[in-house]
KEFIMI-718255 format. One line per field, with one value per residue (C-alpha): residue in one letter; x, y, z. Coordinates in pm, whole numbers. Example, Ala and Ser with C-alpha at 12.3 -4.5 7.8 and 13.67 -1.06 7.14 Angstrom:
<zavexs>
code A, S;
xx 1230, 1367;
yy -450, -106;
zz 780, 714;
</zavexs>
This chain:
<zavexs>
code M, S, I, E, Q, K, N, T, V, S, E, E, N, T, F, V, D, S, K, D, S, A, M, L, F, S, Q, G, E, E, C, L, L, S, G, H, F, A, E, A, V, S, L, F, K, Q, V, V, A, C, G, D, K, S, G, P, L, Q, F, N, L, G, L, A, Y, V, L, S, G, K, I, D, Y, G, V, E, A, L, G, K, T, V, D, E, D, G, D, L, D, L, N, L, V, R, L, A, N, P, K, L, T, A, Q, V, A, D, S, L, K, R, A, A, E, D, S, T, D, L, N, F, I, I, K, A, A, A, A, F, L, V, L, N, R, F, P, E, A, Q, S, A, L, G, E, L, G, E, Q, D, N, L, L, P, Q, L, F, L, W, R, S, L, I, F, D, K, F, G, Q, Y, S, E, A, C, Q, A, A, E, R, Y, C, S, R, H, K, D, D, A, Y, G, F, Y, A, L, G, L, A, H, F, H, L, K, D, T, A, K, A, I, E, A, Y, R, Q, A, L, G, V, V, P, G, H, I, K, A, S, L, R, L, A, Q, A, Y, M, L, A, E, Q, Y, S, Q, V, E, T, I, L, R, G, L, L, E, S, H, P, V, C, I, E, A, Y, F, G, L, G, K, C, L, E, K, Q, Y, R, L, D, E, A, A, D, Y, L, S, K, A, A, D, L, T, P, E, A, A, E, Y, Q, L, A, A, G, Q, V, L, K, G, L, G, Q, N, A, R, A, L, D, Y, L, R, K, A, A, A, L, C, P, D, E, S, E, V, H, Y, C, L, G, S, V, L, S, S, L, E, R, F, S, E, A, A, A, E, L, E, K, A, S, K, L, D, P, R, S, S, Y, T, F, Y, A, L, G, V, A, Y, A, R, L, N, H, F, D, K, A, I, A, A, F, S, Q, A, L, E, L, N, S, K, A, Q, E, V, H, Y, E, I, G, V, L, H, Y, R, S, A, S, Y, E, E, A, I, K, E, L, E, V, Y, S, K, S, S, P, L, D, S, R, P, R, Y, Y, I, G, L, S, Y, R, A, L, G, H, L, K, E, A, E, Q, L, L, L, E, A, M, K, D, S, V, S, Q, E, Q, Q, I, Y, F, D, S, A, D, S, L, Q, K, G, Q, T, S, A, S, L, H, S, L, A, E, A, A, L, R, D, L, P, D, R, K, S, D, F, F, E, A, S, M, L, Q, F, F, G, T, K, A, V, R, L, H, Q, T, V, Q, E, E, R, E, Y, S, S, N, V, E, D, S, L, F, Q, F, M, S, S, L, S, A, L, T, D, L, R, D, A, Y, C, Q, S, H, S, Q, R, V, A, A, I, A, D, I, L, S, E, A, F, E, V, G, E, E, L, K, N, G, I, H, V, G, A, C, L, H, D, C, G, K, M, A, L, P, D, M, A, M, Y, Y, V, D, N, T, D, N, D, A, D, V, K, E, C, N, E, L, Y, K, Q, H, T, L, L, G, Y, E, N, F, S, A, M, P, F, P, D, G, V, L, D, A, I, Q, D, H, H, E, A, W, D, G, S, G, F, P, V, G, L, K, G, E, A, I, P, L, A, A, Q, I, V, G, L, A, D, Y, Y, E, R, L, L, T, K, G, G, N, Q, G, T, Y, T, K, E, A, A, L, Q, L, V, K, D, G, T, D, K, L, F, N, P, E, L, V, K, H, F, E, L, E, F, S, K, I, N, A, K, L, E, S, L, S, D;
xx 1069, 844, 541, 725, 1002, 757, 541, 761, 512, 557, 379, 341, 407, 328, -24, -97, -460, -402, -540, -293, 11, -123, -171, 179, 326, 148, 268, 621, 611, 494, 781, 1029, 916, 905, 1262, 1181, 1399, 1435, 1057, 1020, 1257, 1055, 724, 856, 1005, 661, 518, 789, 681, 327, 470, 511, 827, 732, 985, 839, 858, 1223, 1297, 1152, 1311, 1649, 1607, 1515, 1814, 2065, 1926, 1935, 2305, 2275, 2438, 2494, 2129, 2027, 2218, 2088, 1726, 1781, 1938, 1630, 1425, 1572, 1527, 1163, 1047, 1251, 1220, 1424, 1206, 930, 1122, 1078, 777, 522, 629, 1005, 1119, 1395, 1573, 1580, 1690, 1981, 2082, 2080, 2288, 2548, 2571, 2611, 2877, 3089, 3045, 3142, 3452, 3567, 3486, 3719, 3440, 3376, 3035, 2933, 3048, 2839, 2534, 2597, 2608, 2274, 2135, 2255, 2071, 1751, 1792, 1836, 2189, 2348, 2683, 2754, 2667, 2901, 3177, 3147, 3166, 3437, 3673, 3653, 3852, 3886, 3831, 3510, 3649, 3595, 3251, 3048, 2751, 2946, 2851, 2481, 2512, 2735, 2470, 2203, 2420, 2506, 2133, 2050, 2307, 2178, 2487, 2278, 2544, 2773, 2473, 2398, 2759, 2774, 2439, 2543, 2864, 2663, 2400, 2672, 2777, 2433, 2191, 1952, 1920, 1594, 1698, 2010, 1798, 1557, 1845, 1956, 1603, 1600, 1924, 1803, 1470, 1643, 1858, 1530, 1620, 1271, 1327, 1625, 1443, 1151, 1392, 1566, 1238, 1109, 1427, 1371, 1017, 1149, 1355, 1089, 745, 583, 835, 596, 831, 958, 595, 516, 827, 762, 412, 565, 803, 521, 325, 613, 613, 234, 168, -141, -283, 39, 10, -348, -262, 26, -154, -486, -297, -107, -432, -574, -286, -244, -584, -459, -141, -172, 78, -112, -435, -256, -72, -387, -579, -315, -314, -693, -670, -420, -682, -952, -1145, -1202, -1487, -1277, -966, -1150, -1240, -879, -718, -966, -905, -530, -591, -829, -584, -293, -428, -75, 34, -24, 51, -238, -477, -385, -432, -775, -878, -762, -950, -1269, -1241, -1219, -1544, -1711, -1742, -1608, -1740, -1557, -1250, -1243, -1208, -904, -738, -778, -601, -324, -282, -260, 5, 199, 139, 436, 335, 198, 12, -198, -308, -377, -604, -775, -836, -974, -1221, -1335, -1391, -1602, -1807, -1839, -1656, -1443, -1302, -1157, -1044, -854, -676, -557, -452, -256, -62, 0, 124, 371, 503, 537, 550, 622, 288, 74, -230, -227, -241, -515, -728, -657, -778, -1102, -1165, -1103, -1322, -1612, -1559, -1570, -1216, -1135, -791, -665, -817, -652, -317, -343, -444, -164, 89, -47, -4, 350, 439, 268, 229, 58, -244, -454, -770, -626, -664, -1037, -1062, -869, -1083, -1407, -1273, -1176, -1528, -1678, -1444, -1566, -1219, -1376, -1081, -857, -1130, -1148, -770, -748, -1057, -937, -609, -803, -1049, -762, -631, -980, -1190, -1468, -1537, -1827, -1772, -1511, -1734, -2014, -1806, -1637, -1985, -2088, -1770, -1837, -2191, -2060, -1828, -2121, -2028, -2369, -2355, -2035, -2186, -2497, -2293, -2068, -2362, -2537, -2220, -2209, -2569, -2488, -2189, -2387, -2727, -2877, -3125, -3413, -3303, -3262, -3600, -3494, -3170, -3350, -3581, -3290, -3109, -3418, -3432, -3066, -3134, -3388, -3710, -4008, -3932, -4240, -4012, -3836, -4147, -4237, -3884, -3862, -4195, -4070, -3756, -3964, -4187, -3936, -3595, -3636, -3313, -3071, -2810, -2663, -2780, -2515, -2728, -3001, -2758, -2629, -2982, -3096, -2794, -2858, -3215, -3091, -2844, -3098, -3351, -3098, -3014, -3382, -3429, -3134, -3272, -3593, -3411, -3202, -3465, -3786, -3959, -4137, -4123, -4414, -4315, -3956, -4050, -4304, -4029, -3798, -4061, -4162, -3802, -3763, -4077, -3949, -3610, -3762, -3980, -3673, -3506, -3802, -3779, -3452, -3677, -3964, -4133, -4100, -4247, -4405, -4230, -4081, -4413, -4588, -4313, -4351, -4728, -4677, -4406, -4638, -4902, -4647, -4496, -4840, -4897, -4569, -4663, -4327, -4264, -4352, -3992, -3903, -4226, -4120, -3772, -3913, -4129, -3836, -3614, -3876, -3892, -3513, -3430, -3326, -3164, -2822, -2941, -2906, -2530, -2561, -2532, -2851, -2725, -2703, -3050, -3165, -3031, -3044, -3038, -2707, -2752, -2510, -2238, -2203, -1915, -2103, -2412, -2196, -2030, -2368, -2500, -2198, -2256, -2625, -2534, -2348, -2665, -2742, -2395, -2404, -2735, -2611, -2290, -2477, -2703, -2487, -2408, -2773, -2944, -3230, -3474, -3386, -3429, -3371, -3009, -3079, -3354, -3136, -2832, -2982, -3314, -3160, -3034, -3201, -3322, -3095, -2785, -2782, -2846, -2621, -2427, -2293, -2484, -2659, -2870, -3186, -3235, -2906, -3101, -3255, -3633, -3661, -3461, -3677, -3999, -3874, -3713, -4039, -4239, -3990, -4002, -4382, -4424, -4177, -4364, -4672, -4491, -4288, -3963, -3644, -3631, -3914, -4206, -4555, -4749, -5106, -5155, -5226, -4917, -4704, -4837, -4743, -4388, -4365, -4482, -4233, -3962, -4040, -3721, -3521, -3574, -3803, -3867, -4154, -4328, -4314, -4466, -4755, -4827, -4802, -5058, -5295, -5267, -5278, -5620, -5541, -5209, -5370, -5651, -5393, -5198, -5514, -5597, -5252, -5306, -5629;
yy 650, 840, 710, 725, 502, 255, 228, 186, 25, -107, 22, -155, 124, -93, -213, -559, -635, -996, -1239, -1502, -1285, -1192, -1558, -1642, -1360, -1489, -1844, -1715, -1539, -1860, -2055, -1786, -1792, -2172, -2210, -2333, -2071, -2223, -2260, -1900, -1781, -1968, -1821, -1463, -1488, -1588, -1273, -1069, -1232, -1100, -748, -667, -465, -339, -281, -543, -808, -730, -724, -1071, -1208, -1075, -1244, -1574, -1558, -1486, -1753, -2009, -1931, -1713, -1401, -1218, -1250, -1152, -824, -745, -786, -598, -313, -300, -253, 95, 158, 53, 167, 480, 574, 341, 414, 206, -102, -327, -533, -651, -1017, -955, -1189, -1029, -1363, -1412, -1051, -1105, -1423, -1238, -954, -1198, -1374, -1042, -927, -1239, -1216, -847, -909, -1185, -1002, -788, -686, -317, -330, -621, -431, -128, -346, -518, -176, -96, -423, -331, -1, -180, -408, -100, -222, 121, 58, -242, -30, 244, -8, -169, 161, 293, 16, 146, 451, 711, 472, 657, 806, 464, 418, 740, 546, 529, 893, 801, 530, 746, 1019, 778, 655, 1007, 1090, 792, 900, 1259, 1395, 1595, 1837, 1546, 1366, 1675, 1705, 1339, 1354, 1669, 1499, 1199, 1410, 1610, 1284, 1122, 1386, 1120, 931, 1020, 849, 1066, 1382, 1216, 1154, 1516, 1633, 1426, 1586, 1941, 1868, 1750, 2063, 2261, 2412, 2367, 2559, 2344, 2027, 2119, 2187, 1847, 1654, 1827, 1730, 1368, 1383, 1543, 1229, 981, 1152, 860, 840, 785, 867, 1183, 1291, 1224, 1403, 1698, 1727, 1712, 1996, 2207, 2138, 2275, 2583, 2615, 2590, 2380, 2403, 2245, 1968, 1893, 1886, 1641, 1404, 1399, 1319, 1044, 891, 888, 671, 474, 465, 283, 481, 511, 792, 1002, 961, 1055, 1354, 1488, 1449, 1646, 1915, 1956, 1963, 2250, 2440, 2363, 2154, 1896, 1701, 1629, 1567, 1309, 1110, 1084, 1029, 758, 592, 586, 447, 179, 69, 55, -68, -133, 235, 422, 759, 712, 595, 895, 1146, 1004, 1014, 1372, 1513, 1324, 1463, 1811, 1740, 1625, 1268, 1132, 777, 724, 905, 671, 363, 499, 631, 299, 130, 391, 332, -45, 1, 270, 241, 462, 767, 1045, 1225, 916, 886, 1260, 1251, 936, 1098, 1413, 1214, 1012, 1339, 1467, 1148, 1219, 896, 1076, 779, 629, 974, 1034, 698, 780, 1132, 999, 778, 1076, 1291, 1022, 976, 1352, 1532, 1867, 1890, 2163, 2087, 1724, 1829, 2080, 1810, 1581, 1853, 1886, 1510, 1492, 1800, 1631, 1326, 1556, 1452, 1806, 1750, 1561, 1820, 2109, 1926, 1867, 2227, 2357, 2148, 2286, 2639, 2565, 2445, 2739, 3046, 3235, 3004, 3239, 3035, 2776, 3022, 3028, 2647, 2622, 2897, 2718, 2396, 2575, 2715, 2370, 2239, 2515, 2678, 3016, 3242, 3040, 3054, 3434, 3460, 3248, 3398, 3754, 3670, 3547, 3838, 4089, 3916, 3884, 4177, 4119, 3764, 3765, 3408, 3488, 3761, 3507, 3262, 3537, 3654, 3305, 3275, 3607, 3490, 3168, 3375, 3588, 3903, 3935, 4295, 4232, 3911, 4089, 4351, 4096, 3879, 4185, 4271, 3915, 3956, 4291, 4149, 3859, 4019, 4001, 4245, 4007, 3972, 4346, 4369, 4108, 4287, 4618, 4457, 4305, 4638, 4806, 4543, 4603, 4975, 4902, 4925, 4702, 4337, 4248, 4272, 3963, 3753, 3899, 3856, 3496, 3422, 3581, 3370, 3057, 3144, 3277, 3137, 2763, 2648, 2706, 2466, 2718, 3050, 3208, 3519, 3312, 3134, 3470, 3598, 3304, 3330, 3702, 3625, 3374, 3616, 3897, 3667, 3574, 3938, 4024, 3735, 3846, 4200, 4065, 3871, 4172, 4445, 4242, 4440, 4347, 3985, 3846, 4023, 3898, 3542, 3543, 3660, 3384, 3115, 3260, 3244, 2886, 2782, 2940, 2776, 2434, 2476, 2564, 2248, 2039, 2192, 1997, 1689, 1682, 1406, 1568, 1916, 2015, 1716, 1926, 2098, 1760, 1620, 1926, 1869, 1506, 1611, 1874, 1608, 1369, 1651, 1723, 1353, 1334, 1650, 1818, 2174, 2472, 2564, 2207, 2185, 2495, 2350, 2023, 2215, 2421, 2112, 1927, 2218, 2218, 1848, 1799, 2140, 1974, 1817, 2154, 2086, 1735, 1643, 1516, 1158, 1153, 1280, 935, 632, 333, -33, -176, -552, -586, -391, -152, 94, 391, 328, 289, 625, 796, 651, 777, 1124, 1104, 1030, 1361, 1571, 1556, 1685, 1948, 2079, 2086, 2260, 2534, 2625, 2533, 2897, 3003, 3050, 2812, 2678, 2341, 2046, 2214, 2108, 1764, 1706, 1820, 1612, 1293, 1226, 924, 759, 424, 284, -23, 185, 102, 459, 749, 978, 854, 536, 661, 400, 406, 696, 848, 971, 1312, 1311, 1580, 1359, 1054, 1241, 1403, 1076, 880, 1163, 1176, 797, 778, 1075, 933, 602, 790, 974, 875, 997, 795, 428, 323, 353, 457, 279, 300, 453, 111, -49, 243, 208, -159, -74, 176, -92, -337, -83, -99, -163, -149, 194, 356, 398, 158, 432, 666, 402, 356, 730, 731, 451, 630, 953, 775, 906, 1261, 1254, 1141, 1392, 1669, 1548, 1537, 1894, 2006, 1838, 2029;
zz 580, 339, 159, -172, -37, 108, -199, -505, -741, -1089, -1391, -1722, -1965, -2263, -2199, -2341, -2404, -2503, -2246, -2371, -2302, -1957, -1877, -2001, -1793, -1483, -1545, -1594, -1258, -1092, -1247, -1145, -784, -769, -902, -1255, -1422, -1771, -1800, -1683, -1958, -2219, -2102, -2080, -2430, -2560, -2402, -2578, -2903, -2837, -2861, -2489, -2418, -2073, -1799, -1559, -1830, -1910, -1536, -1477, -1795, -1678, -1338, -1502, -1742, -1466, -1235, -1516, -1569, -1880, -1735, -2066, -2166, -1815, -1807, -2156, -2041, -1717, -1912, -2136, -1821, -1802, -2174, -2172, -1830, -1782, -1417, -1198, -897, -1056, -1169, -868, -971, -720, -736, -726, -450, -233, -204, -582, -633, -394, -577, -909, -764, -630, -967, -1147, -903, -958, -1335, -1342, -1129, -1366, -1689, -1898, -2138, -2069, -2237, -2013, -1703, -1800, -1858, -1526, -1359, -1522, -1387, -1038, -1071, -1170, -866, -641, -555, -595, -415, -644, -949, -832, -763, -1107, -1291, -1062, -1175, -1533, -1430, -1705, -1995, -2064, -2385, -2537, -2380, -2372, -2231, -1906, -1844, -1850, -1587, -1371, -1391, -1272, -986, -876, -887, -666, -408, -408, -585, -830, -955, -1048, -1204, -1412, -1534, -1633, -1815, -2003, -2123, -2240, -2419, -2598, -2768, -2804, -2923, -3051, -2720, -2543, -2222, -2194, -2201, -1960, -1714, -1760, -1683, -1364, -1245, -1321, -1152, -835, -846, -853, -1189, -1329, -1652, -1753, -1648, -1875, -2163, -2117, -2097, -2410, -2592, -2484, -2623, -2941, -2998, -2881, -2878, -2697, -2410, -2119, -1834, -2001, -2045, -1681, -1558, -1788, -1642, -1294, -1380, -1523, -1204, -999, -1224, -1170, -1544, -1490, -1842, -1976, -1717, -1820, -2190, -2140, -1903, -2088, -2407, -2229, -2101, -2454, -2573, -2250, -2076, -1766, -1705, -1329, -1280, -1535, -1338, -1018, -1166, -1332, -1008, -814, -1085, -1061, -684, -705, -906, -645, -896, -627, -787, -1095, -884, -677, -989, -1108, -768, -670, -1009, -941, -592, -719, -990, -744, -408, -280, -308, 18, -146, -387, -113, 101, -183, -269, 97, 140, -159, -67, 285, 134, -51, 271, 141, 467, 439, 107, 238, 537, 314, 132, 447, 628, 335, 352, 726, 675, 405, 587, 964, 1057, 852, 1073, 793, 725, 1088, 1108, 803, 928, 1267, 1105, 896, 1198, 1386, 1097, 1127, 1503, 1588, 1841, 2035, 1717, 1603, 1928, 1893, 1539, 1633, 1931, 1688, 1460, 1751, 1860, 1506, 1455, 1792, 1618, 1437, 1594, 1377, 1493, 1858, 1777, 1613, 1909, 2145, 1947, 1966, 2340, 2396, 2216, 2440, 2745, 2843, 2944, 3098, 2792, 2559, 2744, 2740, 2363, 2289, 2513, 2320, 1992, 2126, 2241, 1893, 1720, 1940, 1655, 1668, 1883, 1820, 2059, 2349, 2276, 2278, 2605, 2758, 2672, 2822, 3142, 3158, 3110, 3382, 3619, 3622, 3557, 3632, 3400, 3138, 3157, 3128, 2810, 2649, 2703, 2528, 2226, 2237, 2211, 1897, 1741, 1868, 1613, 1732, 1980, 2104, 2372, 2520, 2543, 2749, 2952, 3039, 3147, 3355, 3529, 3598, 3752, 3974, 4087, 3893, 3735, 3620, 3423, 3288, 3162, 2980, 2809, 2703, 2564, 2368, 2234, 2117, 1956, 1767, 1622, 1561, 1213, 1065, 1137, 1499, 1570, 1744, 1998, 2070, 2115, 2368, 2558, 2554, 2702, 2971, 3055, 3093, 3366, 3171, 3249, 3311, 3108, 2806, 2940, 2890, 2549, 2421, 2539, 2372, 2049, 2062, 2112, 1820, 1566, 1656, 1715, 1552, 1838, 1699, 1456, 1598, 1819, 1869, 2028, 2259, 2379, 2420, 2631, 2858, 2894, 3000, 3252, 3404, 3411, 3579, 3848, 3914, 3940, 4177, 4388, 4396, 4539, 4808, 4904, 4888, 4944, 4671, 4347, 4455, 4256, 3932, 3947, 4034, 3751, 3515, 3633, 3581, 3245, 3135, 3256, 3070, 2749, 2785, 2846, 2538, 2332, 2460, 2346, 1999, 1949, 1918, 1672, 1875, 2216, 2185, 2520, 2680, 2961, 3028, 3059, 3283, 3507, 3529, 3639, 3885, 4038, 4114, 4264, 4474, 4622, 4685, 4876, 5065, 5003, 5124, 4908, 4824, 4724, 4523, 4329, 4284, 4149, 3903, 3771, 3766, 3561, 3314, 3277, 3325, 2961, 2900, 2870, 2543, 2376, 2372, 2222, 1853, 1689, 1685, 2066, 2156, 2270, 2453, 2217, 2317, 2196, 2197, 1904, 2088, 1793, 1848, 1697, 1907, 2216, 2151, 2096, 2422, 2610, 2468, 2560, 2923, 2938, 2907, 3281, 3370, 3096, 3226, 3584, 3477, 3292, 3587, 3886, 3967, 3977, 4316, 4236, 4495, 4649, 4418, 4082, 4032, 4184, 3928, 3639, 3736, 3885, 3710, 3531, 3851, 3930, 4266, 4228, 4143, 3770, 3649, 3554, 3580, 3916, 3996, 4311, 4488, 4698, 4937, 4816, 4513, 4596, 4612, 4342, 4105, 4189, 4111, 3789, 3677, 3707, 3544, 3254, 3209, 3198, 2966, 2715, 2709, 2592, 2309, 2006, 2156, 2177, 2087, 2319, 2080, 2190, 2469, 2591, 2935, 3085, 2925, 3041, 3397, 3395, 3289, 3574, 3817, 3670, 3755, 4128, 4330, 4005, 3857, 4112, 4482, 4574, 4775, 4479, 4251, 4497, 4492, 4113, 4089, 4329, 4126, 3788, 3681, 3791, 3602, 3276, 3309, 3346, 3043, 2833, 2932, 2818, 2480, 2415;
</zavexs>
């Protein structure tokens, strides 16, 4: 069922400002619903005396008359509902009780069957139309046979019935016969316009509506339908003129606000459109169509928090409409509330399993949650539904890379690269995949191509240096280029060139390192280059956090002292140092909101989601460097430095001696250094207070033996940190 069918709302086309008449109308509705029909008639008649001729009033008055036994008066009032309100789709008022409506219909049916008055039968048929009892209306008129020569109005009601049953050609013929005999009846031309509009003959619909307005210039529904026809013809200036004029005379005409908002949206005047669509939604909170439209245009403006309010209302009103859940999921994704987004998009995909864009959005949400299998399944379904969506191959390829399925990643990314040869992103990830598979020469070339494709004029000097390095010129350029990147290109979050450059450095450093191992030449120069690169990369990682600049360098200094205290071997000591430099490198892939772990005593859903994202940084770091031939301890430090001695840490929950020593040392060094800075949600502690917290973590967070060594080396550690601050 569509939104329009689910949200037929009433509009008072004659707007009564009198508080007395509004109060009388409300009292009349209460009497009607409580069974006091005579009192309801009296109250509604008083409202009529105040000058109100609106469709909802005539509708309720007709119900009250019929239920009080005055059938003739009832059909007269119900017939006026059509005359005054025009569009039958909007005649079911909010408080129309289905039980009462059924009682009225039964009374009318019996009266029509017993009557020989043709005029009464026609009015009864009109009443059936107002009550949305179309078969009864058709039956009543059908019994009149061909007596229509005596009653030309019969053509009008037959036209409306045909229109309701989707028989638009027959509706058009009947309306034309009626209009040929009643050239001064605005509603006849209005009915003719409806039939032409449904037949998609926009020009004739416009002509009929204009004739209706020529007879009755203030006919609200004819004005609205004329604007709708002009909208279909893309004559937007005409639409604006009609609807702005309508709002001048009827300042709370909801359909005019909605139509004008949609017209402005079509012209990409989204700020103005948002004002009118949100006004329509606010005035009619029970109309899901209006809530959805307001939410969509606000989403387009990036006002996602406001859009979310309207879309939640639309979903509550219309829970089985896929478009509502899709839009809601998209907005939640924009707000980085990916768990909620995935839930809404799952609903949308079940309600409309043929929507490729829904599955694409679902894939994006699952990818951001690191649910790779679900993301790949959603993207694959999107691709099956729309094989022309080549961008999906890129998304699937990246996910395969992140899942360490490197050959599958290369396959998907090459498909996308062929369709979009100017896009450097697939070459970047193909290069990373080749590097992970050990094909370093191919990886270097692809990463260099990715740099070349995304280089700006300001970055040309860095590319030239990298190109020289690739051609075998001095490796000293590696250090100078990394230093330049650190100094001039700190904003990695939006700079694809820099990402490519850093990965190129990493791959080049590995190849240089491998060359040393194979040929036993230039060992010191290559190892220096590797460590220089790692230092630069760790510094770039720290730049993500304004409070933690030099954090990795300070953690490495602490880790070096603890490694000596534990008397670890030289290779492991080097591995611990590199691991300390790179322990937070996975944070480069996190959104800003997830840079810290936040205590969540209130069990806030947003905080919980951010914390879950934060926990991924250890795995992301490990994943990025897992293919590199690092010394022992590097990958352990990156992946496990948040594990706890009692098993309460992450990502796996390792316990006791199962936690690698490199991870234990880097984890304690990281903890202490953060206590001394303003990073995270921990605040700043004095050295003595921080030491006490470390000691309090004995047997909980840290190995007791490690804490003892830390306490013995406490003065040396702080002296080293002070020297780094100078």
